[in-house]
N, C-alpha and C positions, 0 to 999 in steps of 0.2 A: 314467544317473547317472538316478534315480528323475525322474515326468512334475510331480510335487506341487513339487522342488525347482526344477525347470526353468523352472516358470512366474514364482515368486516374483524367481530371477535375470535371466530377458528384460525382467520387468518394470522390473527396478534396473537394467538397464540399459542400459533405455531413457531413463530417468530422467536419470541420468547423462548419459548423450550434448546435451541436450536442456538439459544446466540444471538441472534442478526447474522446467520450464518458463519460469523468472521473466527465464533470462540469454544465450539463444540460444544457436546448436546451441556445439558444441567450439569453441572460438576454434584463431585463427592462429597457429602455433606459428613463429619465427627469431630471429635473433639482435639484442639485448638494441638498439634502439631508436637510430641518434645524434641524439642534439637536436641541431636546426638548425631555417633559417628555412625558410619557401619560399613565392614569391611565384607566382600562379599565380591566374587567375579561378575562382573556391568559386559562388561564385551567381550565376553566366548574365548577372551586368548589366554593361553597359562599368567596363572597369576591373577594376585585379589588390584583391584580399587580399591580406592577411597570412598567415601559418600557421602558429602557434609546437609543432611538431612534439615528443614527449617519452615515457618510456614508460610517465605516466601519465596523461598526457592531450592532448589538442592543440583550440588556443586561436585563431580565427580571428578577423582585425581586419581592418574597410574601412580605407581611407585616410585617415581623421579618428584611428581609433587606437579605436574602437568596437570592444567583442566581441558579433562578428553570430554568432559557435561556443562552445560551451566544451560540448570534450566531456570526458567523462571515464570512462574506463576501467576498467570492471569486470576485465576480465583485465591486467596489468600488462604489458609490452612487447608486444603485438596491437598487427601495422599497418597501419591502418585504411585510411592514403591509399594507394595502389600508385603506382607510377612505367612509365608504357609505355614505349616503345622510340621512341615517336619523341620525348622528353624533355614528354612532358605527364603532366600529372598525372589520374588515376581516385578521384572523390571521394564515390563510394555509397555503396562500405560507412559511410564515416563520417560522413553526410547518413541512412540506414535500415537502419545494422547497429540489432539488438535486444538486441543486447551493450554496445552504446556507449549514452549516457544527454546529449541535448545538457542542460546544468544553465539555458541564460537558454531555450528553450522558445523559439526566435520571434521569439524584444525584444529587445533589445538593453543590452550592458552597457556601462559607463564611459559616457554620453552625457553631454554637459554639456548642463545649462539654465542662461537666463540673460537680460535684458535684452538685448533684440539679438544672440541667438543661441540661434535655432531648427534642431533635432536635423530640421526633416523640409525646410528651406531649402538651397539649392543653398551650395557657402562654397570658395573658392579652397585648394588642395592642395598642401601640399609634400612631395615624394617624402621616406618613413620614412629615415631612419637607421638601418638596421639591425646591427647585433653580437651575436658568439655569444664566447664565453669558457667554457664545461665544466668545462674544469681547476677553479673559482671556482664552479661552479656557478650559473650566468648566462644570460639571454638581453636582447639592451635592445633599445629601440627608447622614436626618439623619434619622437610625431606630432607635425605643426604645421599649421595650416590657419586662411582667416581668414573673416571673414563682416559685413559690414557697418563694414570698418573693424576691428569689436575680432580680434585673436591670441588662437588658443587652444591653447598647448602643453604637451603630452600628456609622460615619460617615463616607460615600462614598465620594469620590471625583472620578470621570469618566474625565476624558480629550477625547471630540469627535476629535480629532485632530488626534491621535497616539492611540495604545493596552494602555496603564498605565489608571491604577488606582490604589487611597491611600487610603486605609480603616484602619480606627481606632478606635479602641475596648476598651469599659472599662466592666467591672462587677462589681454592686457595688450592697455591702452587702450577699454576699456570698463566694466564696474560689474565694485566688488570684491568686490560675493559674487555666486553660484554657487550649480548644486545637482550629484552627479553621480549618474545612480540602479543601483539594484543592484537587478535583478530579477532569480527566480525560484520554485521548482525550478525547474524542466521538469513529470514530469509527476506533482508530490505538488502537490495536491488544497485542501492546510489546512496549511501546514509552519509553524513554531511560529516564530514573528518577533518577536524581542525588543531591546530593551538595555536596558546597564550607567551609566547617568550618575555620572558622580565623586564617592566618597565620598556614594553611594546603593545602592539593592537592584534586583538587573534592572525591568525591567517587561515588558509582553508586551498586543500589538496585542491584542483577542480580536475571534475572527473575521471580516469581510470589514471591519472598522473601521478605521480611523487614529490612531494615537499618538504624537504631539510629546514626544523625552526633546530636553536639550540635556545640550551639554559631556558628549561618551560617552565610556566609556575602551572600550565594542564595543559594534555592532549588528548583529546574526545573522539568517536565514535557515535549516534548519535542517527538513529531513527527518527525526520520528522515528522508531529504528532497533526493526522491534517484526519479527518474525514471518521471510517468508520474502529480507523485501529489510534485516533487518538488519546485512548485508552490504555491500550498495550503497543506501545511505542517501544523502544527498549536506548540504553544507552552502554557507554563502556567510556569512562572518563580515569585518566590516570595522572596525581598530581603528587610530587618527588614532596617528602619529606624528610625531614630529622637534618636538614643542612644538605642534603643530596643534591645534584646536578646535574642535570638529566638534558640530554639533543635526545630529538626525536625523527625518524622517516617517517613522512605521511602518504600513504598508498589511497585511492578509494575508487573505488566503484562498485562493482563487487563483488571482487573482492579486496575490500575492505581493508585495513593494517593498520597498526600503529607500531613501530619500531623501534625499542625506547635506547635509548644509546644511555650504559654505565661505565663508573670506577671506582671498582674495592669494595667496598661494602657499602650496598646500597638499602635506602625503604621509600618505598611508594605507598598508596593508599588508592589504591582503586574500587572506584563505584560499579558495578552491574549492576540496572537494573531497567529500573520504570523509566523512562524519560520523560518527567511528569514534574510540574514545578511543584507540588510536594514533599514531593521524597527528594527532590534534591536541595532546597530552604534543610528539609531537616538535620543533611546529611551536609552541610556549609557550605553549597557549589551554587545558590541558586546569587550569590554576590559578583559570581566572577563576571565580566563583560563576552559575551558573545554564546554562554551556553545554557540561555533560558531567557526570552523576552516576554512578560508576564503580557496580558491583555486583557482587559477593562477585568472582567473576569477574573484572573489572576491576579489583580491588585486588589481586589476584595479580596479574597481568596488572599492572599499574605494579610491581612490588616487582620481579622480570624483568626487566622491559624497564631495570630502575637497576641490578639488577646486571648486567645485558650493559652498563650502559654501567661501572658496575666496573672490570670488566674486561679495557673494554679501553683505556680509561689506564693497563692493563700491558703486555696484549699490541699495541695500539698492532692488531690484523689481523679485522676481522668475522671470518671463515671460522673464524679461531683460536677465537676467542672462540665459537660455535658448537660447537666437539667441547666445549673446557673446558667448557661450560654443561652440554654434554650427560653428562656423563663426573662435575661434582661434581653435578646434579638424580638421576644412577640409583646413582651410590654411598650421597648419602641417600635414597633409597626403598628398596637392597638390602635393608632387611629383612623389608618389607611385602612386597617380587615376592617373595624367598626361601620366606616362607613361601605366596605362593599358587601357586608354581615346587613347595614339594614335594608338594601338594595338588592340580597338575595327575598330576605326574612318581608317586602310589600312586595317583589313579583309573587311570593307563594300564593301572599293571601289575594294579590286580583287572578292569579290563574284560574279559578271559576271563569270571573266576569269575561277574561282573554280567552277562556273558549267558549261563551253564552257569542260572545263580536263575531268572532270566524263561524260559525256554528249558522249564524245567521247570516253572513257573507261566502259561504264558499261555494255556491253554487252561480255566485253571478259576479264575470268578468269582466263586466260592459266596464268604462273607464271610471263612472260617475259612482256607478257606487260602492267599486274600488278608491274612491276619495271619502264617499261615505265611511265605509270603515274606518280608513288614520283618524279623521276626523274624530271617532267615536270613541276610537286607540289615544289619541291625540290627549281627548277628557276626560278618561279615566285614566289615564299618567301626568291630569294638570289636580285630577279628584286627590290623589290618594298621593302628594307631591311624588310621584316618582319620572327620575329619569335617567332615565336608558344608560348613558354615555358615566353614569356613576356605574357601573359596569367595569371601565376602564380601570377603574382605582385599584383593581388586582391585582394591576403590569405593574405600577412600579415600584411592591419589592421584590417582581422576581431576580431579578439581577445578584439583589443580594443573596435570596436563598438558594439561587442556581448555585451562589459561588458558595456559603455552607455548603448544602450538600456535596462538591466537588473537595470541599477544602477534610470533612468527613470523613469521608467517604473515603483519601491518600494519604491521612495523616495514622503513621505507624505509638499506640501507645502500648505504654512496656508495662500495663499492668489490667488484672481482669477488673472486674465490677458486681459484686453481689454473686450470681449462681454463672456468671461469664467470664471463661477466664481468657479472654482476649477481646480487647474493644473491633482490633480490626480483620476479625473473622466474623462469619456466620455464627447467630448462638447452636450453638450440640446439640441445646433440648427442644428446640424445634417455641418453646417457650414464648417469645422475643416478637413470631410468626403468630400463634396465635392470638396474642396481644395487640398487632397489629393487624388482621384483620374484624380484630370485636371494633375498636376504637375506628374503624375505616367505618365499617358499616353503621358504629352510632351515627357519626359524623354525616354518611347521607341520610341516615332517617330526622335527622337535624333538619336538615337542608331539606329535606323534598318530604315532611309529615304529610304536606296539604295534600301532594301528588301522590297517591300508592303507588301508577300503574311506573309513573317514572323510578320509583322505589324499586319494584320490582328489577324493571330493566337493566337496573344502575349496578345491582349490586349484585352481577355475575361476575358482572368486569373485574369485581373485587379479587374472587375465586384464582382470577387468573394474577393480577396484580399480585397477589398473594407468590408467585414468584421474586419477584422483588428480597421482602419479608426474608428468602431461602437463601439468599445469594450476596446481601448485604450486609459486610461489615455491621457490626450488634454495637455499634459505638454509633452509626448513621438511622438503624433501627429505635433507638430511643433517639436519635431524635425527632424521627418521626411522630412516635407514639406520643412524648411528652406534647411540641405542636398540636399536634390535633386536637388530645386531651386540652388544650386551653382553647384552641378553635372552639372546640364545640362549647365547654365555658360559652367564651365572648358570645355567640350563634342567640344560646340560649335565654340569656342575657338580654338578646339584642330581639328576639322574637315577645317575649314578652311585656318588654316596651311599644315595636312596635304594634302589638295586638293592643293595647290599651288604647293609642291614634285611635288604629282603624275605630274599634268598637265605639270609642266617642263620638265617630265621625259617626257611626253609622244612626247612630239614635240620636245626633242632631240632624241630618234627615229625617227619617220617621214623625220627629214631632213637629217638626216644620210643616215638616207636608201632613199630616193632617193635622194642624194650625189652618194653613191654604184652602184643605179641600173643605173645608165649613163654608166660606164666604164669596165660592167661585166653583162656575159650572164647568165650565172649560181645562181653563189652564191656569197652576199658579206660578209665582215664582218664591224657588226654597232657600234661603238662608243654610249655605257649606258653609262647615268651621274646616277648615283644612288647617296642618299642620305648617307652618312657616320654618324655615331656615334661622330663627331664632327659639324653634321652639315653644313661639304663643300660639293662638288659632290667629288666620289671614280671614276674613269671610268672604265668598263671595255667592254673586248669584247663580242661578239654571233653574233649569225650569222641572215644576215637578209633575212629576203623571198626569194624563187627563183624568180628572173624576165620568165615571160612567152616565 
């Protein structure tokens, strides 16, 4: 491989292995995490904490039910919590890892404030009641503590297959009115802080100021997706449930905070996770004004995810839905891919002749020689009915392909498929990664079979692209593999069609040249049958080679 090719590839590989410098090193791969509660000393202060761990996040509660660590994972299924051989736990990767973010950023969430209730003062704590029901997508905990004769009870239900949490709070023996605090978002210096009142329009806190909004439908802290953080932007969304009336005080700036004013027994739904369209859609928030305005690709993504849900209503298996979706979309795009495939096949057949022309004029830089070379190239294109503009047909499906990739990447499946424990995390057995590499090398061979040098140069790149197969959710890799296999079959069919056409073309040229050579000593004219758009042979006249 040439040095000029090796250096960019090495740079690309370095960027991939560091996840472009923003998400840390290559993630740890393992089996799907079995959601569970872990009781251990997390903060080093006397007393245990209670950690709800899952593929998407690890949430750390103290004994009062306050969240002291809310860690959202960039790579679903990464096990940041390590269990030692002596039964204790190592939380260093969770606390210090670069590829995981603590949304509360050193503060506390779900803190209760009221007259007679001071989070900084000691309280009598009752050991929490903790249960899990993974088939029903639940991790439940009841936290209870007493301070100054006032008893606070918090019932928390996490849903490990998404970012939602249900919080029911009651205060007995004290004031009816109290406040729940929701700080965030991690390292975001200027999150968008807003609320939507019932019957009103979204209202946002400006800068580091504070805004009061009464009777809300939701209140939200959102990191604005942009540039490199578009896939890791975070959001906290609080939504009253079951008739709960909530007023809020919003604080903007680096100390972004939602203070929820409540009365009596309350019920809130809390979203804490990725500020991304598909996750918000699956959690039921995409229809609320002001939360997320989809762009062009986002609108296509919503159509795709609704199609997936429709297919699931008939098929009942997300793995088979991905198979059906891939086949359906490839059939829809077949004509466009057919045009691109024919262009690619003709280019491969023409490569030796193109190289001959380039070699002929490689040392001639004058304007006349360059014009002559361009003229020969154009004549070659006409002879082979090749249109360079046909290469742009491959760009037409790109919006759908980009939206489809983003949709499957961010979709949270609630089941596995075949040997895969969960379609939303990478294949823990690396089987898909191996298949991905094989089918992509196969596609490259089909595309470059006439140019072995190009195959050898580009095959090396796929070893670097293997990184993606290791980090992509299994659902994404399944789509890529199936789509590539269909593309290979389509390209093989196209190659045979184009080879028959060009073989017929070559025979016509040879016969016409032989006939013309018998009757003329210098030059003769040859009838060339060139495949036209209609599939019929279109006759044209070119000069045959001179006779010796």
